[in-house]
C-alpha positions in Angstrom: 138.3 -39.1 -78.6 135.4 -37.9 -80.9 137.9 -35.8 -83.1 140.3 -38.7 -83.3 137.6 -41.2 -84.4 136.3 -38.8 -87.0 139.8 -38.2 -88.2 140.4 -41.9 -88.6 137.1 -42.4 -90.5 137.9 -39.5 -92.8 141.4 -40.6 -93.4 140.1 -44.1 -94.2 137.9 -42.4 -96.9 141.1 -41.1 -98.6 140.8 -37.5 -97.5 143.9 -35.4 -96.7 143.3 -34.8 -92.9 145.4 -34.1 -89.8 147.2 -37.0 -88.3 147.4 -36.0 -84.6 146.5 -37.5 -81.3 143.3 -36.3 -79.6 145.2 -35.1 -76.6 146.0 -31.7 -78.1 142.5 -31.1 -79.5 140.1 -28.8 -77.8 136.3 -28.7 -78.1 133.8 -26.7 -76.0 130.8 -28.6 -74.7 127.9 -28.1 -72.4 125.4 -30.7 -71.1 122.5 -29.6 -73.2 121.6 -29.0 -76.8 122.3 -25.6 -78.4 122.7 -26.1 -82.1 120.1 -24.0 -84.1 119.5 -23.5 -87.8 118.0 -20.9 -90.1 115.3 -23.2 -91.4 113.6 -23.8 -88.0 109.9 -23.1 -87.8 110.5 -20.2 -85.4 112.9 -18.4 -87.7 110.2 -16.3 -89.2 109.9 -14.7 -92.7 113.5 -13.4 -92.6 114.9 -16.9 -92.4 117.1 -16.6 -95.6 118.8 -13.6 -93.9 119.0 -15.1 -90.5 122.4 -16.8 -90.4 123.8 -14.3 -87.9 120.5 -14.0 -86.1 120.6 -17.8 -85.6 124.2 -17.9 -84.4 123.2 -15.3 -81.9 120.3 -17.5 -80.7 122.9 -20.3 -80.4 125.1 -18.2 -78.3 122.2 -17.2 -76.0 121.2 -20.8 -75.6 124.9 -21.8 -74.9 125.5 -19.0 -72.4 122.2 -19.0 -70.6 122.0 -22.6 -69.5 120.0 -23.9 -72.5 117.5 -20.9 -72.7 115.8 -21.4 -76.1 114.9 -18.1 -77.6 112.8 -18.2 -80.8 115.0 -17.0 -83.7 112.3 -14.5 -84.8 112.4 -12.9 -81.3 116.2 -12.3 -81.7 115.4 -10.6 -85.0 112.7 -8.5 -83.3 115.2 -7.2 -80.7 117.7 -6.4 -83.5 115.0 -4.2 -84.9 115.1 -4.6 -88.7 114.5 -7.3 -91.3 117.5 -6.9 -93.6 121.1 -8.1 -93.5 122.7 -7.8 -90.1 126.1 -6.8 -88.7 128.1 -7.8 -85.7 126.7 -4.7 -83.9 123.2 -6.2 -84.3 124.3 -9.5 -82.8 126.0 -7.7 -79.9 122.8 -5.7 -79.3 120.7 -8.9 -79.0 123.4 -10.6 -76.8 123.3 -7.6 -74.4 119.5 -7.8 -74.3 119.7 -11.4 -73.1 122.5 -10.6 -70.7 125.4 -12.4 -72.5 128.8 -10.7 -72.1 131.1 -10.6 -75.1 134.5 -9.6 -76.3 135.4 -8.2 -79.8 138.1 -10.1 -81.6 139.3 -9.8 -85.2 141.8 -12.5 -86.1 141.9 -16.3 -86.5 144.6 -16.5 -83.8 142.3 -14.8 -81.4 139.5 -17.2 -82.3 141.7 -20.2 -81.6 142.9 -18.7 -78.3 139.3 -18.1 -77.2 138.3 -21.7 -78.0 141.3 -23.0 -76.1 140.0 -21.0 -73.1 136.7 -22.8 -73.3 134.8 -20.1 -75.2 132.7 -20.3 -78.3 133.0 -17.6 -80.9 130.6 -16.2 -83.5 132.6 -15.7 -86.7 131.6 -13.8 -89.8 133.1 -14.8 -93.1 132.6 -15.0 -96.9 131.7 -18.7 -97.2 133.3 -19.0 -100.7 136.7 -19.2 -99.0 135.7 -22.6 -97.7 136.5 -25.4 -100.2 133.5 -27.5 -101.3 133.4 -30.8 -99.4 132.9 -34.2 -101.1 129.3 -34.2 -100.1 128.3 -30.7 -101.2 124.7 -30.9 -102.6 124.6 -34.7 -101.8 121.5 -35.9 -100.0 122.0 -37.9 -96.8 125.7 -38.2 -97.3 128.0 -40.4 -95.2 128.7 -39.1 -91.7 132.4 -39.5 -92.4 132.3 -36.7 -95.0 132.4 -33.9 -92.5 134.9 -31.5 -94.0 134.4 -28.5 -96.2 131.5 -26.4 -97.4 128.4 -28.6 -97.9 126.3 -26.2 -100.1 127.2 -24.1 -103.1 126.3 -20.9 -101.3 129.5 -18.7 -101.2 128.3 -15.3 -99.9 128.5 -13.6 -96.5 127.7 -15.9 -93.6 128.0 -16.4 -89.9 129.1 -19.5 -88.0 130.0 -20.5 -84.4 133.5 -21.9 -83.8 133.5 -24.4 -80.9 136.6 -26.6 -81.4 140.1 -26.8 -82.8 142.3 -29.7 -83.8 145.5 -30.4 -82.0 147.6 -29.0 -84.8 145.3 -25.9 -85.2 144.7 -26.7 -88.8 140.9 -27.5 -88.5 138.0 -25.9 -86.7 134.9 -27.5 -85.5 131.9 -25.3 -86.3 128.2 -25.0 -85.9 126.9 -23.7 -89.2 123.3 -22.6 -89.2 122.8 -23.3 -92.9 120.2 -26.1 -92.6 116.7 -26.3 -93.9 113.9 -28.7 -92.9 112.6 -30.8 -95.7 115.8 -30.7 -97.8 117.9 -33.9 -97.5 121.0 -32.3 -99.1 121.5 -30.7 -95.6 121.4 -34.0 -93.8 123.9 -36.9 -93.1 122.7 -40.4 -93.6 121.9 -40.7 -89.9 119.6 -37.8 -90.0 121.8 -35.2 -88.3 122.3 -31.7 -89.8 125.5 -31.3 -91.8 126.0 -27.9 -90.1 126.5 -29.5 -86.7 130.1 -30.3 -85.8 131.3 -29.6 -89.4 135.1 -29.2 -89.9 136.4 -26.2 -91.8 140.1 -25.6 -92.5 141.5 -22.9 -90.3 143.4 -21.1 -93.1 140.2 -20.9 -95.2 138.1 -19.5 -92.3 140.8 -16.9 -91.8 140.6 -16.0 -95.5 136.8 -15.8 -95.3 137.1 -13.5 -92.3 139.5 -11.2 -94.1 137.1 -10.9 -97.1 134.2 -9.7 -95.0 133.5 -6.0 -94.4 132.3 -5.9 -90.8 133.7 -5.1 -87.4 134.3 -7.0 -85.2 134.8 -10.0 -87.5 134.3 -12.3 -84.5 132.5 -12.2 -81.1 133.9 -14.2 -78.2 131.0 -15.4 -75.9 132.2 -14.9 -72.3 129.1 -16.3 -70.7 128.2 -19.9 -70.0 129.9 -22.9 -68.4 131.5 -24.6 -71.4 134.1 -27.2 -70.6 137.0 -28.3 -72.8 136.9 -32.0 -73.9 139.1 -34.1 -76.2 142.2 -33.4 -74.0 142.0 -29.6 -74.6 143.8 -27.5 -72.0 143.4 -23.8 -71.5 146.7 -21.9 -71.9 148.6 -20.7 -68.9 147.5 -17.3 -67.7 150.1 -14.8 -68.8 151.8 -12.8 -66.1 151.0 -9.0 -66.0 153.5 -7.0 -68.0 156.0 -5.5 -65.6 156.2 -1.8 -65.3 159.8 -1.9 -66.5 158.6 -3.2 -69.9 156.4 -0.2 -70.5 157.2 2.5 -73.1 160.0 4.8 -72.2 159.1 7.9 -70.3 157.9 10.6 -72.7 156.8 8.1 -75.4 153.4 8.6 -76.9 151.1 7.0 -79.4 150.3 8.9 -82.6 147.4 7.9 -84.9 147.8 8.5 -88.7 145.5 7.6 -91.6 147.2 4.7 -93.4 144.9 4.0 -96.4 142.3 5.9 -98.4 138.7 6.4 -97.3 136.6 4.0 -99.4 132.8 3.6 -99.6 131.1 0.5 -100.9 127.3 0.7 -101.3 124.8 -2.2 -101.2 122.0 -1.6 -103.7 120.6 1.7 -104.9 117.5 3.8 -104.6 114.7 2.5 -102.5 116.5 -0.9 -102.3 119.6 0.6 -100.7 120.3 -1.0 -97.3 123.7 0.2 -96.2 127.1 1.5 -97.2 130.4 0.2 -95.8 133.1 2.8 -95.1 136.7 1.7 -94.6 140.0 3.4 -94.0 143.2 2.5 -92.2 144.8 3.9 -89.1 148.4 3.3 -87.9 150.1 4.1 -84.6 153.3 5.9 -85.7 154.3 6.7 -82.1 156.6 5.1 -79.6 154.0 4.0 -77.1 150.7 1.9 -77.2 147.8 3.9 -78.4 144.3 3.7 -77.0 141.4 5.4 -78.8 138.0 5.8 -77.2 136.5 6.0 -80.7 137.4 6.6 -84.3 135.2 7.1 -87.3 133.6 9.5 -89.8 131.3 12.5 -89.8 129.4 14.1 -92.6 126.0 15.0 -94.0 123.1 13.1 -95.4 121.1 14.1 -98.5 118.6 16.0 -96.4 121.4 18.0 -94.8 121.2 16.3 -91.4 124.5 15.1 -89.8 125.6 11.5 -90.1 128.3 9.9 -87.9 129.5 6.4 -87.3 132.3 5.3 -84.9 134.3 2.2 -83.9 134.9 2.0 -80.2 137.9 0.9 -78.1 140.7 0.7 -80.7 144.1 -0.3 -79.2 147.3 -0.2 -81.3 150.8 -1.1 -80.3 153.6 1.0 -81.8 153.7 0.4 -85.6 150.5 -1.5 -85.6 147.8 -0.8 -88.2 144.0 -1.6 -88.3 141.4 -1.3 -91.0 138.4 0.6 -89.6 135.1 -0.8 -91.1 131.9 1.1 -90.4 128.4 0.4 -91.6 125.9 3.3 -92.4 122.4 1.9 -92.1 120.0 4.8 -92.8 118.6 4.4 -96.4 118.1 7.8 -98.0 118.4 8.5 -101.8 120.6 11.4 -102.8 124.1 12.7 -102.3 126.0 11.8 -99.1 129.2 13.5 -98.0 131.8 12.2 -95.5 134.2 15.1 -94.8 135.9 14.4 -91.4 137.8 11.5 -89.9 137.9 11.9 -86.2 139.2 10.1 -83.1 138.5 10.5 -79.4 141.3 10.1 -76.8 140.7 10.7 -73.1 137.5 12.5 -73.9 139.0 14.9 -76.5 138.1 14.8 -80.2 140.8 15.4 -82.8 141.0 15.1 -86.6 142.9 12.1 -88.0 146.0 13.2 -89.9 145.6 12.1 -93.5 149.3 11.5 -94.3 148.6 11.9 -98.0 145.6 9.6 -98.2 142.1 10.5 -99.3 140.0 11.4 -96.2 136.7 12.6 -97.8 134.1 10.9 -99.9 131.0 12.0 -101.8 128.7 9.2 -103.0 125.2 9.2 -104.5 122.5 6.7 -103.6 119.8 6.2 -106.2 122.0 6.3 -109.3 125.3 4.9 -110.5 127.0 8.3 -110.3 129.9 8.2 -107.9 129.1 4.7 -106.7 131.8 2.0 -107.0 130.4 -1.5 -106.8 132.5 -4.2 -105.1 134.1 -6.6 -107.6 132.4 -10.0 -108.1 133.6 -12.4 -105.5 135.2 -9.7 -103.5 134.3 -8.2 -100.1 130.7 -8.2 -99.0 128.2 -7.3 -96.4 127.3 -9.9 -93.7 125.1 -11.9 -93.8 123.2 -12.1 -97.1 122.3 -15.7 -96.4 121.5 -18.6 -98.8 118.4 -18.8 -100.9 115.7 -20.8 -99.1 115.9 -24.4 -100.5 112.9 -26.2 -101.9 111.4 -29.4 -100.7 113.0 -32.8 -101.1 113.3 -33.7 -104.8 110.5 -36.0 -105.9 108.0 -34.8 -103.4 
């Protein structure tokens, strides 16, 4: 009913919105408050970088019966003060006993919500169209769609609802700052709470982000579906007769060049993102225990980073995104792409693609910066807003 009423209000304002009955909508709720925001007093000095740290705190509060963990404590468990990755969020969630599931596509996000789960989603926020109330102080409650600030960089949100036609998502966006009315509705509630983002735009923002997984399904908690949402029927197990023919096997092949994007340089360097593609060219499903890179750091010590639990159906392809997080100026060399299957390590067949990379940290030599507005690291977070104008 809430979604339907909001839809009618927004439609009355002349906005192009969905026209669907509430019966098909789904929203996950619990009987206690769990919305959190970066500008809270307990966010600590890293607040401008704490969007993913805050969505992690939300997930803990949701899944652990309302347990309110200070945002700065989540940051302490993560163990560093810079931009974070999904791996950091999962580390903190494990610490507080919250089970998770890695997902990577918008369809998986919607399916999770329709199962009664919330999902932490990383995205480039510039993919979300600016709403009519962007930058407007104490805007009407009816103006709930689209991005409400000009910040367009890497960000983290929680998806908690989906419209009946699947075209809109209800999100908890942590981008809210005490003392700044441009982040408030007229009734005093944060614009980031129960905001509506277009599904196709969230999907585009997810694709533009370099991180894996792009989304984290929260398995803990006792969320219930409201607004008529119904979980999908549980699929029957695949019968043995539908399995791959006897003798079939999965075969991994590199399907795109090894590419390295660095963030910063010299003493300010925080990380490098390494990406390459892998495809299953075999005739049976392929399960890899791990896949990733090995090489050497500037000091000659080995470096390795792997993605765990990759499953590919025949013909399927995945982009492997890895983050190296050990700042050290000098020349880095990545010279092996490896995968592990049933405990054995093998080199990934290059199939004509570049499978080695040398890059230098501390100068522009050999470093390709990402194009403006292109892919980015998550989450850089918005600049901390100032006080209310006129004060």
